[in-house]
C-alpha positions in Angstrom: 71.3 51.6 34.2 68.4 51.7 31.1 69.1 48.1 31.3 67.9 47.6 34.6 65.2 50.1 34.3 64.1 47.7 30.9 64.4 44.6 33.2 62.4 46.1 35.8 59.9 47.1 33.4 59.6 44.0 32.0 59.7 42.0 35.1 56.7 44.5 36.2 54.6 43.8 33.3 54.6 40.3 33.7 53.9 40.0 37.1 50.3 40.5 36.6 50.0 37.9 34.1 51.6 35.6 36.2 49.2 36.5 39.0 46.3 36.1 37.0 47.6 32.4 36.1 48.2 31.8 39.4 44.8 33.3 40.4 42.7 30.9 37.5 41.0 27.9 39.3 42.3 24.7 38.9 39.8 22.6 36.4 37.6 20.3 38.8 38.7 16.8 39.0 35.9 14.6 38.4 34.9 12.3 41.5 36.0 8.8 40.8 32.9 7.3 42.2 30.8 9.6 40.1 32.6 8.3 37.0 32.4 4.6 38.2 28.3 5.3 38.8 27.9 6.8 35.3 29.6 3.9 33.8 27.7 1.5 35.4 24.3 3.3 34.5 25.8 3.4 30.9 26.1 -0.8 31.3 22.9 -1.2 32.8 20.8 0.7 29.8 23.3 -1.0 27.2 22.1 -4.2 28.6 18.3 -3.2 29.0 18.6 -2.1 25.0 20.0 -5.5 24.1 17.3 -7.3 26.0 14.6 -5.3 24.4 16.0 -5.4 20.9 16.5 -9.3 21.3 12.3 -9.6 22.2 11.5 -7.5 19.4 13.6 -9.3 17.1 12.9 -12.6 18.2 10.0 -13.7 16.0 11.5 -12.2 12.9 14.9 -14.6 13.6 12.4 -17.7 14.3 10.8 -17.1 10.6 14.0 -17.0 9.5 15.4 -20.1 10.6 11.9 -21.8 10.5 12.0 -21.8 6.4 14.3 -24.4 6.7 12.6 -26.6 8.8 10.8 -29.3 6.9 7.1 -29.4 7.5 7.0 -32.5 9.4 8.9 -30.2 12.3 6.1 -27.9 13.0 4.3 -28.7 15.9 7.2 -30.8 17.4 10.5 -29.1 17.3 10.1 -25.8 18.8 13.6 -24.9 19.2 14.8 -21.7 16.6 17.3 -23.9 14.9 15.8 -27.0 12.4 16.6 -30.6 13.4 17.0 -31.3 9.5 17.6 -28.0 7.6 16.1 -28.5 4.3 15.7 -26.2 0.8 12.1 -27.8 -0.2 10.0 -25.0 1.4 11.7 -22.2 -1.4 11.4 -24.5 -4.0 7.7 -25.2 -3.4 7.2 -21.6 -2.8 9.1 -20.7 -6.2 7.1 -22.7 -7.9 3.9 -21.3 -7.1 0.3 -22.6 -6.3 -2.8 -23.0 -7.7 -1.3 -23.1 -11.0 0.2 -19.6 -10.7 4.1 -19.1 -10.2 5.3 -16.7 -7.1 6.6 -14.1 -9.3 3.4 -13.5 -10.7 1.8 -12.7 -7.2 5.0 -10.8 -6.3 4.2 -8.6 -9.4 0.7 -8.0 -8.5 1.6 -6.8 -5.3 4.1 -4.3 -7.0 1.6 -2.9 -9.6 -0.9 -2.1 -6.6 1.9 -0.9 -4.5 3.5 1.5 -6.9 -0.1 2.7 -8.2 -1.2 3.2 -4.6 1.8 5.7 -4.3 1.7 7.4 -7.1 -2.2 8.0 -6.7 -1.8 8.6 -2.7 1.1 11.0 -3.2 0.0 13.1 -5.8 -4.0 13.5 -4.9 -2.8 14.0 -1.7 -0.6 16.6 -2.4 -3.1 18.4 -4.3 -6.1 18.3 -1.8 -3.8 19.5 0.7 -2.5 22.5 -1.4 -6.4 23.4 -2.0 -6.8 23.3 1.8 -3.9 25.2 2.9 -3.6 27.8 0.0 -6.8 28.6 -1.6 -9.5 30.4 0.2 -13.2 29.1 -1.1 -16.8 28.9 0.1 -17.2 26.1 2.6 -13.4 25.4 3.3 -13.8 24.9 7.2 -16.4 22.6 6.5 -14.9 20.4 3.9 -11.8 20.4 6.4 -14.0 19.1 9.0 -15.8 16.4 6.8 -12.3 15.5 5.5 -10.9 14.9 9.0 -14.3 13.3 10.2 -13.4 10.4 7.9 -10.4 9.4 10.1 -13.5 8.2 12.4 -15.4 6.5 10.0 -14.4 2.8 9.8 -13.6 1.2 6.4 -15.9 -1.7 7.2 -19.1 0.7 6.9 -18.5 1.7 3.3 -17.5 -2.0 2.1 -21.2 -2.6 0.6 -21.9 0.8 -1.0 -18.1 0.4 -2.3 -18.7 -2.9 -3.9 -22.1 -2.0 -5.4 -20.8 1.1 -7.1 -17.7 -1.1 -8.7 -20.0 -4.0 -9.4 -22.1 -2.1 -11.5 -19.3 -0.8 -13.1 -18.0 -3.9 -14.1 -14.5 -3.5 -12.4 -14.2 -6.2 -10.1 -11.8 -8.8 -10.4 -9.9 -6.1 -11.6 -7.3 -4.0 -9.7 -9.6 -0.7 -10.2 -11.8 -0.7 -7.6 -8.2 -1.2 -5.3 -6.0 1.5 -7.0 -8.9 4.0 -8.2 -9.6 5.5 -4.8 -6.3 6.2 -4.2 -6.1 8.8 -6.7 -8.8 10.8 -5.3 -7.5 11.7 -2.2 -9.3 9.0 -0.2 -6.2 8.9 2.2 -7.3 11.9 5.1 -4.3 11.2 7.0 -2.0 12.0 4.5 -3.8 15.0 3.4 -3.8 16.1 6.9 0.0 15.6 7.1 0.6 17.7 4.2 -1.5 20.3 5.2 0.4 20.9 8.2 3.4 20.9 6.5 1.9 23.5 3.5 0.7 25.9 6.0 3.8 26.4 7.8 5.4 28.0 4.9 5.1 31.3 4.8 2.9 32.6 2.7 5.3 35.4 0.8 6.4 32.9 -1.6 3.0 32.5 -3.2 2.5 36.5 -3.3 6.1 36.7 -4.8 5.3 33.9 -7.5 1.9 35.7 -8.4 3.7 38.9 -9.1 5.8 37.2 -11.5 2.5 35.9 -13.3 2.8 32.4 -11.7 -1.0 30.5 -11.3 -1.7 28.1 -8.7 -0.4 24.9 -10.9 3.1 26.3 -11.0 3.2 27.3 -7.6 2.3 24.1 -6.7 4.9 22.2 -8.7 7.7 24.7 -8.6 7.6 26.0 -5.1 5.8 23.7 -2.5 6.2 20.4 -4.1 10.2 20.8 -3.7 9.6 22.2 -0.3 7.4 19.2 0.9 9.9 16.5 -0.4 9.8 15.2 3.4 6.2 14.9 4.0 5.9 13.3 0.5 8.4 10.6 1.1 6.9 9.9 4.4 3.4 9.5 2.7 5.0 7.4 0.1 6.7 4.9 2.5 3.4 4.3 4.7 1.3 4.0 1.3 4.0 1.5 -0.4 3.9 -0.6 3.1 -0.2 -0.4 3.6 -1.0 -1.4 0.0 1.8 -4.6 0.2 0.2 -5.5 3.4 -3.5 -5.1 2.4 -5.6 -8.0 2.3 -9.0 -7.2 2.6 -9.4 -4.9 -0.4 -7.7 -7.8 -2.8 -10.2 -10.4 -1.1 -13.4 -8.7 -1.9 -12.5 -7.6 -5.5 -10.4 -9.9 -7.1 -11.6 -13.7 -7.6 -9.3 -14.9 -10.3 -5.8 -16.5 -8.9 -3.8 -14.9 -11.4 -4.7 -11.4 -10.0 -4.3 -12.3 -6.6 -1.2 -10.4 -4.5 0.9 -11.9 -2.1 -1.4 -11.6 1.2 -4.3 -13.7 -0.8 -1.8 -16.3 -2.2 -0.6 -16.7 1.5 -4.0 -17.8 2.2 -4.0 -20.4 -0.1 -0.8 -22.5 1.5 -3.6 -22.8 4.4 -6.5 -24.8 3.3 -8.5 -25.4 6.2 -10.5 -28.5 4.3 -7.3 -30.3 3.9 -3.5 -30.4 5.5 -1.9 -26.8 5.6 1.6 -26.8 4.2 3.2 -24.8 7.3 6.8 -24.8 5.7 5.6 -23.3 2.5 3.3 -20.5 4.3 6.3 -19.5 6.7 8.4 -19.1 3.7 6.3 -17.3 1.6 5.5 -15.2 4.8 9.3 -14.6 4.6 9.6 -13.6 1.2 6.4 -11.3 1.0 8.2 -9.7 4.2 11.6 -8.9 2.5 10.6 -6.1 0.0 8.8 -4.1 2.8 11.6 -4.8 5.1 14.0 -3.4 2.4 12.1 -0.7 1.2 11.9 0.5 5.1 15.8 0.5 5.5 16.3 2.2 2.0 13.9 4.9 3.0 14.1 5.2 6.9 16.5 8.2 7.0 13.7 10.1 4.9 10.8 8.8 7.3 12.7 10.3 10.3 13.3 13.9 8.3 9.8 13.8 7.4 8.5 13.2 11.1 10.7 15.5 12.7 10.7 18.5 11.0 7.0 18.7 10.7 7.3 21.0 7.7 9.2 24.4 7.4 8.3 27.3 10.1 7.9 31.0 8.3 
């Protein structure tokens, strides 16, 4: 009798669970037409993206293969692949031009780019900290004036700057190109860093002041580590802009041994005589490689710096 009751009780207890399982709705079955339509949409998007990628990369691919074309094929062979591949262009470029080897042009560009990165990042960070954390008279006016320089074309200040550096006997040196980088003249980078610092909680600064830290300690130990993504973003843009700068070196550098790569490329195209197009294309490709590698290495930091837009307090 007890066995029957236990069996009945067990069956009664299991009945609601079984009923609940029966009452649960079955998972929806995807419509085959919907799945097929989504698959076709994915394929179409993939094809469109591949076509756009091919269009964007076509000039780079053409440039790579054009470095193997002899000078006689330029203007005649419009195809990507050369008819008679040769390495003479690379030999000419490595020899240099105007009595200066290519490595000297490369070293000049590298020195200018490295100093530009150091000066831009350091001076812009200091200026941004002053605008974001220090309260002083005329803060709003100075910040507005700094933003206003973004609307001022570089060509407006060419003549005054040249007169100043010429009077200081700095023409034909790297100082007219490098020195302004250490004076926070890049308003874009200052504004970018100001936005990062302003979004940080001010409680960190107050806690550091209670412990006896001053502005230098707060800036170096607290602010700089937290704005690392923004600093790397500024460094990437500063390196690329300095490496590709043509107008500044053209104005202030007169000796071929001081020329960076953008000015050296102009030497291969002399309008008074025949131009060596093969060497020009090859030198352009050699000058492009460092920028391309630099961007590929630091691309992740660039995306992080632009995406985060600082810390939110």
